[in-house]
C-alpha positions, 0 to 999 in steps of 0.5 A, a space after each residue: 573426320 575427313 569431311 570436318 577437315 575439308 570444312 575447316 580447310 575452306 572455313 574462311 570461304 564458308 564464313 563469307 558465303 554464310 555472311 552473304 546469305 545472311 545479309 541477303 536475308 536481312 536485306 530482303 526483309 528490310 526491303 519488304 519492310 521499306 516496301 510495306 512502309 511505302 505502301 502505307 504512305 501511299 495510302 495515307 491521306 493526312 497526318 495530324 498530331 501524329 495520327 494518320 488518316 488512311 484513304 479508306 478512313 477518309 472515304 468512309 468519313 465522306 460517305 457517312 457525312 454524305 448520307 447525313 446530308 442526304 437525309 437532312 436535305 432530302 437529296 439523292 445526289 450532289 454535284 461535283 462542287 457540292 461533293 468538294 465542299 463535303 470533302 473539305 468539311 469532313 477534312 476540317 472536322 477531322 483536323 479540328 477534332 484531333 487537335 481539340 482532342 489532344 488539347 482536351 486530353 492534356 487538360 483532362 477534359 472529357 464528356 461522359 456518357 451520362 453528360 451526353 444523355 443529360 443533354 439529349 433528355 433535356 432536348 434543348 440542343 439545336 442539333 436535336 432539332 435536325 433529327 426525325 424525332 420531333 413532336 409535330 404538336 410542340 415542334 420540340 425534340 421528343 425524347 420518348 420518340 427516340 427511345 421508342 425508335 431505338 427499342 424497335 430498332 434493336 428488336 426488329 426482324 432484319 430479314 422479314 422486310 429488307 426495305 424497312 430494315 434499310 430505312 431503319 439503318 439509315 435513321 439509326 446511323 444518322 442518330 449515331 452521327 448526331 450523338 458523335 457530333 454533339 459529344 464533340 460540340 460539348 467538349 468544344 464548349 467546355 474548352 472554350 469556357 475554360 479558355 474564357 475564364 482565363 481572361 480577367 479584367 481590373 478597375 484600371 483597365 475598365 476605366 481606361 477602356 471607357 475613356 479610350 472610346 468616350 473621350 473625343 478630341 478636335 484637332 487641327 491637322 497638318 498632313 505631309 502625304 507620301 505622294 508629295 515625294 516622287 518615287 524617283 527622288 527616293 534612294 534605296 539600298 539593299 541594306 534598307 531592304 534587309 532592315 525592312 525584311 527583318 522588321 516584317 519577317 513574321 509576315 513572310 512565314 508560311 506553315 506549309 510549302 507552296 508553289 508558283 506556276 505559269 500556265 497556258 489554258 485554252 477552252 474549246 468552243 463550238 465552231 460556227 458550223 457546229 452551231 448550225 448543225 445543232 440548231 437544225 437538230 433542235 428544230 427537228 426535235 421541236 417538231 417531234 415534241 409537238 406531236 408525241 404524247 409521251 416525250 420521254 424518248 424524244 427528250 432523251 434522244 435530244 441529249 437534253 441537260 434536263 431529264 424528263 421525269 414525267 411527274 409534277 415538280 415545282 419551278 425549283 426543279 428547273 434552271 432559272 431561265 426555264 422556270 421563268 418561261 414555264 410560269 408564263 407559258 401555261 400548257 403549251 410549247 415554245 419555239 427553240 430559244 437561245 440562252 447566251 449565259 449558259 451557251 444553250 438552245 432550249 425548247 419547253 413543252 408544258 403538259 400540265 400545270 396543277 395546284 398540288 401540295 408541296 408536303 404530304 403526310 401519309 402512312 404506307 403498307 408494302 404488300 408482297 407475296 409469292 406471286 403477283 396475283 396473291 399480292 393483289 388479292 392480299 392488297 385488296 383485303 387490306 384495303 377493304 379492312 382499312 375502309 371498314 375502319 381498321 387501325 392502319 398501324 395495327 394492321 401494318 404490324 401484322 405485316 412486320 411494318 410500322 405504318 408510321 406517319 411520314 412526310 413526302 416533299 417535292 424536293 425529295 424527288 424533283 432533282 432525281 436524274 430519272 424516275 422509273 415507271 413504278 415510282 411515277 405511278 406511286 408519286 402520281 397517286 400520292 400527289 393526287 390523293 385526297 385527305 384521309 383517302 386510302 389508295 391501293 397502288 399496283 406496282 410491278 412486283 406488288 402493291 403499296 397501300 397509302 393513306 394520306 393524313 395531311 396536305 400542306 403548302 399548295 403550289 403550282 407543279 408542272 409536268 414539263 418536257 424540257 430540251 436544254 442542249 449545249 452548243 457543244 463542239 464537234 469531234 473535228 473542232 476538238 481534234 483541230 484545237 488539240 493538234 494546235 495546242 499539242 504542237 505548242 506544248 511539244 515545241 516548248 522546252 522551258 518557261 521562256 520558250 513556252 511564253 514565246 510559243 504561247 504568243 506565237 500560237 495565239 494563247 496567253 500565259 498566266 500566273 498562279 502563285 501560292 498553290 498548296 496541297 489543299 488546293 482542289 483545282 489548277 487554273 480554276 479548272 475542274 478535273 486537274 488533279 493530275 496536273 496538281 500532282 505533277 506540280 508537287 512532283 516537279 522541279 522549278 523550270 519543268 514543263 508539264 505534259 498536255 492535260 485535257 481537263 474541265 468538262 473535257 473542253 479545256 487544254 492545259 499545260 503548266 510550268 513550275 516557276 518557283 518552290 516556296 519551302 515551309 518556313 520564312 520566305 527568303 528576301 529575294 522572293 518578297 522584295 517586290 512586296 517590300 518595295 512599297 514599305 521601304 519607299 514609304 519609310 524613306 519618304 517618311 524620313 525625308 518628310 520628318 526632316 522637312 518638318 523639323 523645327 515646326 512648332 505650330 500649324 502655321 509653320 507647318 503650312 508654310 512648309 507645304 503641309 495640307 491643313 484640315 480639321 478632324 473631330 470626334 477623334 478617339 483612341 478606339 476609333 482610328 482617324 480617317 484623313 481625307 488628304 491621304 485617303 487612309 485610316 491612321 491609327 497612329 494619329 489616334 494614339 498620339 492625340 490621346 497622349 497630347 493635352 488640350 491646347 498642346 501641339 504634338 511634340 514630334 511628327 507622327 509617321 502614319 500609313 500614308 504620310 507624316 502628320 503634325 497636329 494641335 489639340 483644339 478641344 477634348 471632352 467626354 461624351 454623354 456616356 456614363 461609366 458602368 464597371 460591369 459593362 466595361 468588364 464584359 466588353 473587355 472580356 469579349 475583346 479578349 475572347 475575340 482575340 483568343 478566338 484564333 486559338 485553333 489557328 495557333 494549335 493547327 500550326 503546332 499540330 504538324 499537319 500533313 495534307 496529301 488529299 490532292 493525291 487521292 481526291 
């Protein structure tokens, strides 16, 4: 009881303590929740129609598409520019698929499994022609080949032959991508077909369309060009700007935030001393290259931009300047020569030039065993059996392989960064094998037995060692350039001081406007993602740190000039863009007043108009006026509404002047009216106009693009 009394005595204090404890617990959970949400946001690449895309999902989509392109193009890798294009294509596909998916869901549009299977079995879809399941005799998609592959894939022993399993996995994954893409394609076609049937025509519009393009007029034109009034004679006020801004306001609406920057960039180049040192090094390399039997190490030590593969490749494997010289060189070696366009010094040594097939069809059996001797013995046995007439495919199946026909093209390996010894042995053997010849190729860990079935498209292939060395700057040159640029950046505290210091140090400040988060580079320089992130985190007037970018040969500093929020750009930001329109409106008013009371061409000429004749003026084809150097749709419209022999009722304001005219003649050309033709043309025009539907849907999809934070 005494204890209870003490508790009651300090009850108020206990309530406060317990309350604070509860608050701390709730606050901690809330903080954890906020942190969790922030972490999710940090990993979010984009959002479309409420659907979030994580960085992991986006990377997975990029990897999938990259593998697809590797298969279709026979490539092993892609350069930075190609990878950027791949990322953009994946992004556009993600956005369009999500936008279209939502619209299709609203309308109840779907693509059933049966519909997809019907398209596949018919074999007419163009995407099917990009698959490996093509009948070589008919050149068409072979549904039976696909079914056979899928059946084999599902039954195959995945542990017996890991290399073949990997190959089958790639083909299967590629096929699933084709299926997925075709499903989206069919859905898109359904949506567009539904959209097309929303556009109808009628007999009146069909006849009007025919008249508008076939009724030709000849007119006598009087032109009062805007250039006849000097800008200094035009008085404009803020009210004039305000009026024009309201008229054109929709032109200044932007769906996303953009930013304007000012920047100073400097590219570091080799000094005269650097070039002399590199030239001396290349001269030494040329002497070594002339005497060595295997140029692999000599090319590597020379830091050549082109690796030596040691196998015959086509001229496409080399840059244009090298390929041109190789074709005329034959076997031999050039003296070092410079190429100013890519800032390099080069040497070529052609070891051989042969007529070889560009495409080779063959079968293969890989032979392995517990020991290398066992593998060699087993390979000899298989080779003897094949030479004795054994069926290649049946024999391959005994070793858990298909032995199916496959193609090797030069493009599959000639752009590889390097080729190991075994691969060189394999490629050399298959390139030089004759028709139906069986070859037992010894490799480091086993044997490969091949049988060449077909050899196509004979071309000249070159085994050539090329040293292409860039005139790079030295460390000392880089250090001097960096220190100078760094001094300029550190002494610049605002945009104005950056501009002054740039001039002082011999640099030039430049502008780049309208930067959005979808942009990949700043100042058209590679490796500027950190600068891009800074731009969207900075405030107007801020100066960035110094960035090393490009191919580690550029220095960059950025100043954030303006921020344009999503929505309508304010008039003050677009005043310069409005100025020409406002001035032309004022000039039009002055010239129209000048043309008051003019009733014929002669009177117009007396008031200073330039007179000309225009023929074949139709409503559908805007008239071109040589006197003002502009296309003037307004004249075509006014002529269509003016009868033959009549003078226009009032002056016409155009893009570059004010006009008066008299219709001299009107006649129908030789075309004959056909309702179906006009109907189809009007539908095509409507569909063309509606073709922007994806842009409209995009604007309503609340797209957030944060790719610049990750890629």
